[in-house]
Every structure is written in structure tokens, then in C-alpha cells.
C-alpha positions in Angstrom: 2.5 25.2 1.8 4.8 28.2 1.1 6.7 27.9 -2.2 10.3 29.3 -1.7 12.2 31.1 -4.4 15.5 30.5 -2.7 17.1 27.1 -2.3 19.0 28.2 0.8 15.9 29.5 2.5 14.0 26.3 1.7 16.8 24.1 3.2 17.0 26.3 6.3 13.2 26.1 6.8 13.3 22.3 6.4 16.0 21.8 8.9 14.7 24.3 11.5 11.1 23.0 11.3 12.2 19.4 11.0 9.6 19.1 8.2 9.9 19.4 4.4 9.9 22.4 2.0 9.7 23.2 -1.7 11.6 25.7 -3.8 10.6 26.5 -7.4 13.6 28.2 -9.0 14.2 30.0 -12.3 17.1 32.3 -11.7 20.6 31.3 -10.6 21.4 31.9 -7.0 25.1 32.4 -6.1 26.6 29.1 -6.9 27.3 27.1 -3.8 30.7 25.3 -3.4 30.7 21.6 -3.1 28.4 21.2 -0.1 26.4 19.0 2.2 23.3 19.7 4.4 21.3 17.8 7.0 18.3 17.0 4.9 17.4 14.9 1.9 17.2 16.7 -1.5 15.0 15.9 -4.4 16.2 17.9 -7.4 13.9 17.9 -10.4 15.2 19.6 -13.6 12.6 21.2 -15.8 15.0 22.8 -18.3 18.2 20.7 -18.1 21.5 22.0 -19.4 23.7 21.5 -16.3 25.9 18.8 -14.7 25.7 17.4 -11.2 28.8 16.2 -9.3 27.6 14.0 -6.4 30.4 12.5 -4.3 32.5 10.9 -6.9 29.9 10.6 -9.7 29.2 13.0 -12.5 25.8 13.3 -14.2 24.6 15.3 -17.2 21.2 16.9 -16.6 18.4 16.8 -19.2 14.7 17.9 -18.7 12.8 15.4 -16.7 15.8 14.2 -14.6 15.4 13.8 -10.8 18.3 13.5 -8.4 18.0 11.9 -5.0 20.7 13.2 -2.6 21.0 12.1 1.1 22.4 14.1 4.0 25.9 12.6 3.7 26.5 13.2 0.0 28.5 16.2 -1.1 27.2 17.7 -4.3 27.9 20.6 -6.7 25.9 21.9 -9.6 28.1 22.9 -12.5 27.0 25.6 -14.8 27.3 24.2 -18.3 25.3 27.0 -20.0 24.0 30.4 -19.0 20.4 29.8 -19.9 17.6 30.1 -17.4 17.5 26.9 -15.4 14.1 26.0 -14.1 13.9 23.4 -11.4 12.0 22.1 -8.4 14.0 21.4 -5.2 12.3 19.4 -2.4 14.1 19.3 0.9 13.0 16.7 3.5 14.1 16.2 7.1 15.3 12.5 7.3 13.6 11.7 10.7 10.3 13.1 9.4 10.3 10.8 6.4 11.4 7.9 8.6 8.4 8.5 10.9 6.1 8.4 7.8 7.5 5.0 6.8 6.0 1.7 8.0 7.4 -1.8 8.7 6.6 -2.8 5.1 7.4 0.4 3.4 10.7 2.3 3.9 10.3 5.7 2.2 14.0 6.4 2.8 15.1 3.6 0.6 15.8 5.7 -2.5 18.2 7.9 -0.4 20.0 5.0 1.4 20.4 2.3 -1.4 23.6 3.1 -3.3 24.6 -0.1 -5.1 23.4 1.0 -8.6 25.8 2.5 -11.0 23.4 5.5 -11.3 22.3 5.6 -7.7 21.3 9.2 -7.6 19.5 9.8 -10.9 16.0 8.9 -12.2 14.6 10.0 -15.6 10.9 10.6 -15.7 9.0 10.0 -18.9 6.3 12.6 -19.9 3.6 10.8 -18.0 5.7 10.4 -14.9 6.7 14.1 -15.1 3.0 15.1 -15.1 2.4 12.8 -12.1 5.4 14.3 -10.2 4.1 17.9 -10.8 0.6 16.8 -9.7 2.0 15.8 -6.3 4.0 19.1 -6.0 1.0 21.2 -6.9 -1.2 19.2 -4.4 1.3 20.0 -1.6 1.6 23.7 -2.6 -2.1 24.3 -3.1 -3.1 22.8 0.3 -4.6 25.3 2.6 -7.3 25.8 5.2 -8.8 22.9 7.2 -6.7 19.7 7.1 -3.8 21.3 5.2 -1.2 19.6 7.3 -2.7 16.2 6.6 -3.1 17.0 2.9 0.5 17.9 2.6 1.6 14.8 4.5 -0.6 12.5 2.4 0.7 14.0 -0.9 4.3 13.7 0.3 3.7 10.0 1.1 2.2 9.4 -2.3 5.1 11.2 -4.0 7.7 9.2 -2.1 6.0 5.9 -2.8 5.8 6.9 -6.5 9.6 7.8 -6.6 10.7 4.7 -4.7 8.8 2.5 -7.2 10.6 4.1 -10.1 13.9 3.9 -8.2 13.5 0.2 -7.4 12.6 -0.6 -11.0 15.8 1.3 -12.2 17.9 -0.7 -9.8 16.5 -4.0 -10.9 17.1 -3.0 -14.6 20.8 -2.2 -13.8 20.7 0.9 -16.0 24.2 2.2 -16.6 24.6 6.0 -16.6 27.4 7.9 -18.3 29.3 9.5 -15.3 32.2 11.0 -17.2 33.4 14.6 -16.8 34.2 14.5 -20.5 37.9 14.7 -19.6 39.5 11.3 -19.1 42.4 12.8 -17.1 40.0 14.4 -14.6 38.0 11.2 -14.3 41.3 9.5 -13.3 42.0 12.2 -10.8 38.6 11.9 -9.2 38.9 8.1 -9.0 42.4 8.4 -7.4 41.2 11.0 -4.8 38.3 8.8 -3.7 40.4 5.7 -3.5 43.0 7.5 -1.4 40.9 9.9 0.7 42.6 8.8 3.9 46.0 9.8 2.5 47.9 13.0 1.8 46.1 14.7 -1.1 47.9 18.0 -1.6 48.2 19.6 -5.0 51.9 18.6 -5.0 51.1 15.0 -4.2 48.5 14.7 -7.0 50.6 16.5 -9.6 53.6 14.2 -8.9 51.4 11.1 -9.1 49.9 12.2 -12.5 53.2 13.7 -13.8 51.6 17.1 -14.5 52.2 20.6 -13.1 50.2 21.8 -10.2 48.8 24.8 -12.1 47.7 22.6 -15.0 46.1 20.1 -12.6 44.1 22.8 -10.9 43.1 24.4 -14.2 41.7 21.2 -15.8 40.0 20.1 -12.6 38.2 23.4 -12.2 37.2 23.5 -15.9 35.7 20.0 -15.8 34.0 20.0 -12.4 33.4 23.7 -11.6 35.1 23.4 -8.2 38.6 23.3 -6.9 40.5 20.2 -5.8 40.9 21.4 -2.2 37.2 22.2 -1.9 36.3 18.8 -3.4 38.6 16.9 -1.2 37.4 18.7 1.9 33.7 18.1 1.0 34.3 14.4 0.4 36.1 14.1 3.8 33.3 15.9 5.7 30.8 13.6 3.9 32.6 10.6 5.2 33.0 12.1 8.6 29.3 12.7 9.0 28.6 9.1 8.1 31.2 7.7 10.5 30.0 9.8 13.4 26.4 8.7 12.6 27.6 5.1 12.9 28.9 5.8 16.4 32.6 6.2 15.6 34.7 8.4 17.9 35.7 11.9 16.8 39.4 10.9 17.0 38.9 7.8 14.8 36.7 9.7 12.4 39.4 12.4 12.0 42.0 9.8 11.2 39.9 7.8 8.7 38.9 10.9 6.8 42.5 11.9 6.0 42.8 15.1 8.0 46.4 15.7 9.1 45.5 17.1 12.5 42.4 17.6 14.7 42.4 21.4 14.5 42.1 21.3 10.7 39.3 18.7 11.0 37.4 20.8 13.6 37.7 24.0 11.5 36.5 22.3 8.3 33.7 20.4 10.0 32.3 23.5 11.7 32.5 25.5 8.5 30.6 22.8 6.5 28.1 21.5 9.1 27.7 24.5 11.5 28.5 22.6 14.7 31.5 20.7 16.1 32.0 16.9 15.4 31.4 16.1 19.0 28.0 18.0 19.1 27.0 16.4 15.8 27.7 13.0 17.2 25.7 13.7 20.3 22.7 15.0 18.2 22.7 11.9 16.0 22.8 9.2 18.7 
């Protein structure tokens, strides 16, 4: 399998081929805004030193951390330091992984189960890190006769391996520190997610928290790496995708996500997803 050196190229390949792809990254690409994409993402940090904002949860990243992100979860990688950040990013088309599952074994479980307080994060001990990289190298080194089956078999083994660790973590009820290291910003994030259907302008938020709009924007950007407007829009699009996938109408979805009119919803959805809400709903029935 080809090893990509660009995360965006890897994601595009995964989606267009309806398969899976791997990127091994050392240098920073242009930082993406809070975003979502139509594939699963397994993010394995080799060097650490960053923070992940996934939906309304913040995670510090240390070497050996793995993050499991589904196609409805908005996420953003904050640059905490400027050191070289080595990581492996595996993108998987959801329907492809579903077809690899069986009645007894749902390989999608680690992307769908979100009841744990640290639902997105696993930490691999040194032995588990070696085993993870063994599967990655097995996929990348496959070639010649039977390469497609070798890739598929290695991916199945990898997903069984990760789901076992994920299930064990859920059973242990491990609690992860999800703070932005700024209590005021933590409160703002909580308020936004509890009121996502309501009016969430800078003025509304600044009035609620009794701070100026400029100060609000400054502390939020400093703590999260993204702006309030971009964060709110990404969270609303995340919810919209999930509702449309459940079979809700476009009109109902627009209302439940907090967009003040359909034209704004349409523009934001197309910018984030690439197609209209109506077409997205048709493709996911």
C-alpha cells in the first residue's frame, strides 16, 4: 500500500476509493480549521506535544496516544509546541469497515461507542505500540500476489486489537483530564454545547459571561487554537450530519442545529461537507 506524506491526500484517497489509507507525517501541513470528513480517523502520536479538541472534549497528546474519531465528530489539532510532530494517520471508509465486521464482531464499535469519559483516546504501552506499528508495516509492506488480501487481513487484526483495548478502557472507567487549562474557556465550551440550538453570537456569549467580546474571542482562540464562530459552525455541522444520517428532514435538521435560516445552513454545510444537505441525506439512506 502507498504511504502518503499528506493527511489531506490520504483522506481524499480513502473517500474516493471507499477503502482505507495511511499517512506517515513528520512536518506540519497547513493547520486545518475545526473540521469533519466522511471517514474514520485513527491518529497515532509518536512524538506527542499537541492538544486535540474533539467535539466538546480536549485531550493532551503524549507519545503512544491513539485517537479514534468518527465521521460525525468535528476535531482540531492545536499546536502547543513548534517541534517536529511525528504521527501515523489511518483513514478508513466506514462502510468498508462495516463489511469486514461479522455478526459477533463489530469492528466499528470503537468509533460508535461514546459513553466513556475519554471516549476518543487510548494510550498504548510500549508493547502495544510495537504491535500497532507491526500491523502498520504489514499493511504498507504488502505487495505482489495477494497484496489486497494481506492488507485486508492486517487491517482486521489491527481493528480487533484496538477494539479489545478500547473495550477494556471503557470497562475500567478511566477518567481523562479534558481541560483546556483555562477554567473560563472550559465553561464557555460547556455552555456552547448545551445551547447549540440557540443564538450563539459573540454578543450573546459575552453578555452571558459578563466579559467583553474582544476578550472572549482572545481567550478562546488562545486556549483552543480556533475561533468561536468556526467552532460553533463545526459543531452544528457535526450534529447535522448525524441527524440526516438518522433520516431526519433537512428542515428539521436545520432547526435543531441552531442555524437562523436555511441559506446559512446550506452555505455552511456545502463548505464543510462538499455537497448539499439534501444530497448528503440521499447518499446515506
